[in-house]
N, C-alpha and C positions, 0 to 999 in steps of 0.2 A: 891850776894845779891843785892837787889835794895832798894831805899828809898820808904818808905810807903807813900800812898796818902790817905787822905790829910796829909800834913807834920805835924809830932808831935814828941814828945820825948818818949823814952821807959822808963821802970822802973829804968834804970841806968842813966837817964838824958842825954841820947845820942840820936842822930837821929835814929828813928825807922826804921828798915830794914824788908823786906819781901823776900820770895822766888821768883824765876822767875815766877812761876805759879800764885802766888797772885799778882804780879806786872802786869802781863798781864791782870788779871781780873780787876784790878784797871784802867788799860787803856781803857778796854772795857767800864767800867762805865763812864769814862770821855767822851769818844765818844758818848755814848748814851745821856748823860745829857748836852751836848754842842750843841748849834745851829750853823750851818755854818755862818761865818762872825763874830762870837763872839770873837774869838781869834785874836789878833794883829799879823800880818805877817803869819797867817795860816787861810786864809778865807775859805778854803775848809774843814777844820777840823770839825768833828761833824756829827751826823746823822739827826738832825732837827726833831726828833720825839716828842719833847715837844708840838708842835702844835697839834698833833693827840690826845692828852689826852682829849681835849675839843670837838673833832669831835664826831659825832654820832657813837655809838658802832654798827659796822656792819662788815661783812666778807671782804668788800672792804677796810675798814680802817685798818683791821688787815693785809691784804695782802700788802697794801701800806707800812705799818710800817715794815713788814718783808723785803720788797724789799729795803727800805731805810737803814735799819740796816745792811743787808748783804753787800750792796755796800759800805757803810762807813767803815765797818770793813775790807773789802778786800783792800779798798784804803789805809787805815791808818795802818793796821796791817798785810797786806798780806805777809810781809817778816818774821813774827813771828808766825802766825797761819793759819790753814785751817779751815774754817767755814763749819761744817758738816750739820748744820741745824739751822734755826731760827723759833720759834713759838711764835705767839703773841695771846693774848686773850684780847678783849676789853669788858669791863663790866661796865655799868654806866659810871663813869668819871675815871675809873681806866684802866690802860694798864699793863698787865703782860707779861713779855718778858722772854723767855727761849732760851739760846744760847748754842748749842753743838759745840765744837771745839776741834782741836788737836794742841798741841804746836809742832812747827817744830823742836825745840831744842832737844826734847827727845821722840817725837811721843806719848805723853800721852793724853788720852781722858780727856776733862774738860767740865763741865757744869756750866754756870753762870745764875742765875735768878734775875730779878729785877722787881720792881713794881713802877709804876709811877701814880700819881694822887690819886683819891680815897679820902675818908673821914678820919676823925680823928681816 
């Protein structure tokens, strides 16, 4: 078991734990929503895609996001996962991300979906 992110207490007033699969998904989320240079002592950590939310929605922006995401995941989680595919859709000011990957620990297929930006 791993500590859940963000840190919080469970119903028993203990540190909340999650499975390995959920922990890896949490790590992916942290990589996506962190810009390189944001973390002290880990300047290379993060995908840097927050800046793309305000870029014009285009196939080029989506391809750039996919490249940045795949590179960041391979660099930071290459010892834990194999990225099978990254799909992005840019629409207005929203960026939708779908990541297909396999856990190396047990070779299970996983799918993580995120949305950045957009309106209320």
